[in-house]
Structures are given as C-alpha cells and as structure tokens.
Backbone as a ProteinNet text record, in pm:
[ID]
protein_1_A
[PRIMARY]
MEPLNGISIKKQQQDVIGFMAVNKIEFEECDIAANEDNRKWMRENVPENSRPATGNPLPPQIFNEERYCGNYEAFFDAREDNNVYAFLGLTAPPGSKEAEAQAKQQ
[TERTIARY]
-9.9	-95.9	-228.4	-337.3	-468.8	-501.4	-582	-617.4	-698.8	-685	-758.2	-897.5	-991.8	-1124.8	-1146.6	-1258.9	-1286.8	-1278.5	-1320.9	-1318	-1173.2	-1087.6	-947.7	-878.3	-904.4	-844.5	-889.2	-1018.6	-1070.5	-1006.5	-991.7	-929.9	-784.8	-712.3	-573.3	-566.2	-655.2	-657.2	-684.4	-781.2	-814.8	-698.1	-625.5	-509.7	-402	-371.3	-270.3	-316.9	-442.5	-495.9	-498.4	-539.4	-542.5	-404.9	-304.8	-167.2	-119.2	-144.3	-100.2	-167.3	-297.6	-372.1	-324.3	-308.7	-266	-127.2	-40.2	96.7	113.2	0	-1.3	90.4	87.9	162.7	65.3	98.6	10.5	4	-117.1	-134.8	-255.9	-259.9	-376.6	-421.7	-546	-603.3	-653.8	-610.5	-652.4	-743.7	-867.3	-967.1	-946.7	-913.8	-895	-1022.3	-1120.2	-1246	-1330.6	-1333.4	-1419.9	-1346.2	-1212.7	-1135.8	-1040.4	-1073.1	-993	-850.7	-832.9	-698.7	-611.9	-668.6	-592.7	-554.7	-649.1	-622.9	-511.1	-520	-417.8	-281.1	-278.5	-151.9	-89.4	-169.4	-116.2	-57.9	-132.7	-86	40.8	52.3	171.2	292.5	271.9	383	428.7	362.1	413.9	525.3	647.8	759.9	733.3	792.8	775.5	802.3	909.5	946.8	854.1	759.2	663.6	522.5	509.7	378.1	352.1	223.9	193	225	247	279	166.4	42.5	-71.8	-162.7	-229.2	-323.1	-253.8	-329.5	-280.3	-252.8	-163.9	-141.2	-271	-295.2	-414.5	-380.3	-476.9	-454	-448.9	-393.2	-328	-184.3	-148.9	-11.9	28.3	145.7	184	296.3	275.4	371.4	400.2	520	552.9	575.7	473.4	470.8	485.6	592.3	613.2	689.8	750.1	835.6	750.5	768	695.6	758.2	676.2	724	700.9	581.8	552	404.1	372.6	234.1	203.5	88.2	47.8	143.4	185	275.5	405.4	460.3	584.5	560.1	445.8	408.7	396.1	326.2	306.2	440.5	530	662.3	739.3	733.8	804	747	616.2	552.9	594.9	598.6	640	784.9	867.2	1009.5	1037	930.6	945.1	1029.5	993.7	1072.5	984.4	864.3	768.9	816.2	876.8	920	1023.8	1118.7	1217	1147.7	1052.8	974.5	906.8	856.2	786.3	880.9	1011	1107	1101.7	1060.4	1048.2	1147.9	1174.6	1258.7	1170.5	1212.8	1135.6	1138.9	1024.1	1020.9	1099.9	1162	1235.4	1144.9	1199.7	1124.3	1045.5	1035.3	963.5	1051	987.7	1063.3	1164	1122.5	1210.5	1331.2	1311.7	1423.1	1518.6	1463.6	1548.3	1630.4	1568.1	1639.6	1751.2	1725.2	1827.5	1944.1	1913	2017.1	2107.8	2049.6	2129.2	2221.9	2179.8	2260.4	2380.9	2373.9	2482	2593.2
-2028.6	-1942.6	-2015.1	-1941.4	-2003.4	-2021.4	-2122.1	-2144	-2028	-2008.2	-1899.8	-1945.8	-1854.7	-1883.8	-1797	-1813	-1739.3	-1588.9	-1537.2	-1392.1	-1342.9	-1416.4	-1376.3	-1378.6	-1481.6	-1490.8	-1371.7	-1341.1	-1228.4	-1097.8	-1079.8	-958.1	-947.2	-1057.9	-1056.7	-1024	-1082.2	-1053	-904.2	-849.4	-707.8	-619.7	-661.3	-586.8	-578.8	-692.2	-696.5	-612.4	-633.9	-561	-411.3	-373.7	-231.9	-169.1	-238.9	-187.3	-168.3	-268	-260.6	-142.9	-126.7	-19.8	117.5	136.2	265.4	303	203.3	228.3	216.5	204.8	200.5	90.8	-24.5	-140.7	-225.6	-248.2	-328.1	-470.5	-526.2	-663.5	-723.7	-853.9	-927.5	-1018.5	-1005.1	-1091.2	-1218	-1332.8	-1460.3	-1531	-1551.1	-1614.7	-1765.5	-1824.4	-1969.6	-2041.4	-1967.5	-2030.9	-2064.6	-1976.6	-1994.4	-2051.5	-2064.1	-2107	-2219.4	-2339	-2457.2	-2446.1	-2389.7	-2374.3	-2284.4	-2173.8	-2084.4	-2155.8	-2231.7	-2303.7	-2405.6	-2480.6	-2581.5	-2515.3	-2404.4	-2335.3	-2287.4	-2225.5	-2176.4	-2290.8	-2398.4	-2510.7	-2572.8	-2578	-2637.1	-2545.5	-2414.2	-2319.9	-2261	-2294.9	-2258.1	-2358.4	-2310.2	-2402.5	-2497.3	-2614.6	-2715.8	-2659.7	-2582	-2531.2	-2421	-2378.4	-2275.4	-2331.6	-2461.3	-2524.8	-2563.7	-2565.8	-2611.6	-2759.8	-2802.7	-2943.3	-3035	-2989.7	-3066.9	-2976.2	-3032.5	-2956.1	-2874.6	-2785.9	-2702.8	-2560.8	-2487.9	-2347.6	-2268.1	-2179.1	-2095.5	-1958.6	-1895.3	-1760.3	-1661.2	-1545.3	-1504.4	-1556.6	-1602.5	-1637.6	-1536.5	-1478.9	-1366.8	-1409	-1380.2	-1412.4	-1286.2	-1279.5	-1180.3	-1262.1	-1266.6	-1356.8	-1500.1	-1571	-1709.2	-1717.1	-1607.1	-1606.1	-1597.7	-1694.7	-1694.5	-1591.4	-1502.4	-1400.2	-1443.7	-1495.2	-1540.6	-1535	-1566.3	-1564.8	-1431.5	-1423.8	-1298.4	-1259.6	-1355.4	-1323.4	-1261.9	-1318	-1264.5	-1124.4	-1104.2	-971.5	-872.1	-912.7	-825.5	-785.7	-883.6	-855	-758.3	-779.9	-691.6	-550.2	-539.9	-408.2	-338.3	-411	-354	-305.7	-373.2	-339.3	-242.4	-185.3	-98.4	-166.7	-290.8	-371.8	-444.3	-392.4	-462.7	-471.3	-364.7	-369.5	-479.9	-492.4	-600.4	-735.9	-747.3	-869.5	-908.7	-809.6	-834.3	-848.7	-826.5	-833.8	-711.5	-597.5	-472.6	-369.8	-267.7	-156.8	-55.8	-15.4	83.3	217.1	284.8	413.5	520.1	614.4	722.2	796.5	829.2	903.5	815.8	684.7	595.9	567.2	528	493.1	381.5	286.9	175.5	221.7	309.6	361.3	441.2	521.1	598.5	507.4	401	306.5	237.2	199.8	135.1	230.1	356	455.5	473.3	469.3	483.4	365.3	247.5	126.5	124.3	198.9	193.5	289.7
-3151.1	-3228.9	-3250.8	-3241.4	-3257.7	-3405.2	-3437.9	-3578.2	-3634.1	-3763	-3828.7	-3865	-3852.8	-3904.5	-4027.2	-4094	-4216.9	-4200.1	-4085.9	-4063.5	-4056.3	-3987.1	-3976.1	-4111.6	-4189.9	-4323.3	-4407	-4405	-4482.6	-4436.4	-4305.6	-4253	-4299.8	-4296.5	-4342.5	-4490.9	-4569.7	-4713.1	-4736.2	-4664.8	-4679.9	-4636.6	-4534.5	-4486.3	-4594.7	-4657.3	-4763.4	-4883	-4925.9	-5041.3	-5013.9	-4893.9	-4857.7	-4862.1	-4810.2	-4811.5	-4954.9	-5038.4	-5178.6	-5249.2	-5227.8	-5294.2	-5247.5	-5117.2	-5062.4	-5114.1	-5129.1	-5173.6	-5325.2	-5395.4	-5541.7	-5597.6	-5531.2	-5576.7	-5658.8	-5785.8	-5870.4	-5817.2	-5815.6	-5770.9	-5838.4	-5835.2	-5884.5	-5772.2	-5732.9	-5630.5	-5698.2	-5649.8	-5707.1	-5607.7	-5647.1	-5561.7	-5565.6	-5449.7	-5446.7	-5404.7	-5352.6	-5312.3	-5434.4	-5531.3	-5648.3	-5769	-5759.8	-5876.1	-5837	-5878	-5844.3	-5899.2	-6019.4	-6076.9	-5989.9	-5939.4	-5850.4	-5721.2	-5665.2	-5539.8	-5561	-5671	-5700.9	-5721.8	-5797.8	-5824.4	-5694	-5605.6	-5478.5	-5397	-5384.9	-5303.2	-5358.7	-5490.2	-5552.2	-5545.8	-5532.7	-5542	-5409.7	-5300.3	-5169.1	-5139.1	-5110.9	-5087.1	-4970.1	-4977.5	-4872.4	-4732.8	-4717.9	-4585.5	-4535.2	-4617.8	-4577	-4560.7	-4571.3	-4558.6	-4413.2	-4374.3	-4238.4	-4223	-4099.7	-4074	-4120.9	-4106.2	-4153.3	-4234.6	-4329.9	-4410.7	-4518.8	-4578.1	-4687.9	-4640.6	-4711.6	-4677.8	-4693.5	-4599.8	-4604.5	-4662.8	-4726.6	-4777.4	-4661.7	-4681.5	-4805.2	-4813.7	-4932.6	-4967.6	-5074.8	-5060.7	-5146.8	-5240.5	-5368.4	-5473.4	-5553.9	-5611.1	-5713.1	-5838.6	-5923.4	-6039	-5986.6	-6024.8	-5981.7	-5849.1	-5805	-5685.2	-5559.3	-5470.6	-5344.1	-5250.2	-5197.5	-5103.7	-4959.5	-4930.6	-4796.2	-4765.1	-4640	-4594.9	-4525.6	-4463.2	-4399.5	-4286.9	-4205.5	-4094.1	-4144.9	-4251.6	-4308.8	-4365.1	-4430.2	-4481.3	-4366.4	-4261.2	-4145.7	-4084.5	-4066.2	-4010.4	-4100.2	-4230.7	-4325	-4317.1	-4303.6	-4294.3	-4165.3	-4055.9	-3927.8	-3933.8	-4013.2	-4026.3	-4140.9	-4201	-4319	-4426.2	-4455.5	-4547.9	-4649.9	-4676.2	-4762.2	-4905.9	-4957.4	-5097.8	-5118.1	-5025.9	-5035.1	-5022.7	-4931	-4913.7	-5045.3	-5115.9	-5242.6	-5361	-5339.6	-5449.2	-5537.8	-5480.4	-5555.1	-5502.6	-5583.4	-5541.1	-5468.7	-5351.4	-5275.1	-5348.4	-5357	-5426.9	-5351.3	-5422.7	-5357.7	-5260.2	-5144.2	-5044.5	-4949	-4977.3	-4885.8	-4764.1	-4654.5	-4533.6	-4562.5	-4645.4	-4677.1	-4757.6	-4855.9	-4935	-4847.5	-4758.2	-4667.1	-4575.4	-4525.8	-4439.2	-4515.6	-4641.3	-4723.1	-4750.8	-4774.1	-4801	-4680	-4560.6	-4437.2	-4415.5	-4462.8	-4444.2	-4537.1	-4648.4	-4747.6	-4715.8
[MASK]
++++++++++++++++++++++++++++++++++++++++++++++++++++++++++++++++++++++++++++++++++++++++++++++++++++++++++

C-alpha cells in the first residue's frame, strides 16, 4: 500500500464524516492538527496491535467514546460489508441493510 499524503487523509476523513452525517450517526470530529491534547489522546489510545510498524497512527482513527473501533481501512471494509453499526459498537437501526442482514443470520 502506498503512503498517504495530506490529500488522501483529508479525503478519508471527509468520507467517514459524510457517512456519519448521511446516516444520522452522532459524532464528534477531533482535530489533531490544531489540538495537541487530541493528538496525544489518539496516539495513546490506538491499541498496540493497530499501530504502524514505524511512526504514529495517522487519522482518521475511529473511536466510540473510549472504545477503539479502527482506522479508515477497517471502516471502509465494514461499510462494504454493511457492517458499520457493529464496527462502531452501535445497534443497527430497523430497516437498515445491516439490521436486515443480522435478522437473516438469526
């Protein structure tokens, strides 16, 4: 995989934010560029097994409160699999593709 540049990171952030907004999922965007406390918190709370071999984890990193959900790739995979609510630790709303898929599995 090729390294990310600033444009790719911004596009990934916009992709996550857009998905959350369209699906009316409440979220808080934390700016790590302008806020050292946010940057430090993110770096300290990404689990060891989810960190890059070298350097620091790059945004977007997705959390549900204190619970680490994953990075953009994990979010993208969950979205492709209609599994974002589970990825986020949320209950899929009735009538959503994810809720319907879960109902079929039971």
